[in-house]
N, C-alpha and C positions, 0 to 999 in steps of 0.2 A: 504494500500500500504506500501511497505517496505521503510524506511527512505532513504536509498541510492538510490532507484528508484525515490523517490520524488526529490532528489537532482539532479540526472542525468536528469530527465525530465525538471526541472527548468533551468539547464545549457543549454540543447539542445534548448529549446524554446528561451532562451535569445540570444543564438548565431544565431538562425534562424531569430529572430526579428532584430538583429543587421545587419545581411546580407541583409535583406529587406530594412532597412534604408540606408545602403551603396548603394545598387542598385538604390534606389529612388533619391539619391543625384547626380547621374550622369546626367549632364545637356543635353547630347546628346546621343541617343541610339548607334550611331556609336562608341562611346568611350567604350561602354561595350565590344566591340570586338576588341579593339586596345591594343597593348602592346608596351612598349618602347623596344629598342634593348636589347637583352639578356634575355628577359622575355618570357617564353613559353606560359603561359596560361592567356588569358584575363579574366576580371572580370565575364563576362557572362558564360564562361566555368567553372570557379570556383563555381559559383552559381549552375549551372546544376549538376556538380560533387557532391557538398555537398548534394543537394537534392537526387540525385540518390543513393548515398552511404547510406543515412539514410532510404530511401524508400526500398532499397534492404535489408540491414542487420536488421533493426528494423521492418519495415513494412512487407516485404515478409517472411523473415526467422523466426522472432519471432512472428509476428502477423498474418501470413498466409493471407495477404491482396490480394495476387495474382499479385502483382507488378512484372513486368518482366523488368529487368535492361538491358540497352544497353550502357555499359560503353564506348565503342568506340564512340558512338554517343554523349555522354556527352562531349567528348574532340574534336569532329569534327564539331558539329553543330554550326553555327554562325548566325542562322536565328531568334532566339527567340527575341521578343521585350521586352522592360522593363516591360510592363504589363504582358507578359507571364512568365517572370522570377519571378515577384512578386507573381503571382498566384501559380506557382510551389512551392515557399517558403511557402505560406499560406497553401497549400494543405499538404505539408510536416509537418507543425506544427499540422494540424488536425490528421495526422497519428500518430505523437508522443503522442498527447492527447488521442487517441483511444487505442494505443497498450501498452504503458509503464505502465499505471495503472493496467493493467490486468496481468502483469507478476508476477509469484509466486516467493517466496524467494528461493524455490528449483531450479527454472530455473536460477535465478540470481547467485546462488552459484555453479551451475553446469557448465559443458563445453558448450561453444557456439555450437549450433546444427550442424554447418558445419565448416570445416577447413577454415582458412583465411590465404591466402598466404602460404598454405601448413602447417600451424600451428594449433594446437588445443589449444584454449585459454579459460580461465574462462570467463563466460558471463559478470560478473561485470567488470572485467578488460577490456574486449573488449568494453563495453559500455562507460567506462571512456576514452578509447582511441578515440572513435568516438567523444566525447565531445572535446577533445584536437585537433583532426584532423580538425573538423569544425572550431574551434576557430582560428587555424592557417590560414585557407583559408579566414576567415572573415578579419583577419589582412592584408592578401595579397590584398584583394579587396580594403580595405581602403587606403593602400599605393598606389595601382595602380590608384585609383580615384584622389588622391592628386597629384601624379606625372603627370597624363595626363591632369588634369584641372588647376593645379597651385592653386587650392582652398584649404584653410586650414580648411574648415568647418568640424566639428566633427559629427559623427553619434551617439556619445555617446555609442559606442559599448561595453564598459566594465563597464556598470553601475551596481553598487552594489545594487541599488534600486530594480532591477528585482529579486535579490536573497532573498529579504525579503517581497516583496508584495504578 
């Protein structure tokens, strides 16, 4: 495997594991679908969106997994349980484990196979963007959980340990 793909894989799995830990720390499932005034997306939505994003762009586009994305449903569904969200995150980790190691250096250095937001991007750059995009949403979930519960418990979302294990 390419060293940059190894790094991208480690970062994506770290962020997905952090997301799973954040979701697990919600004491009540109803809070997964709650937001304070002025916040558009609840934690459950951010989890569904993070998984949908990766399953589409990495799973379906790069890995030909057959995943069919329903982005509107990611933002409109409010029915998933904590257990279902956790399962979706774990399944997304399995997709990352299956697809990323099989990508070639040529694919990584070339253009991403489809336009994204009307743009043609280098695959490496787009994969790095996906890492940052997911990390942003994980941070949002952490802040939402703390705001909604008043709890200061950390999910240890930015552990450097995961980068060297």
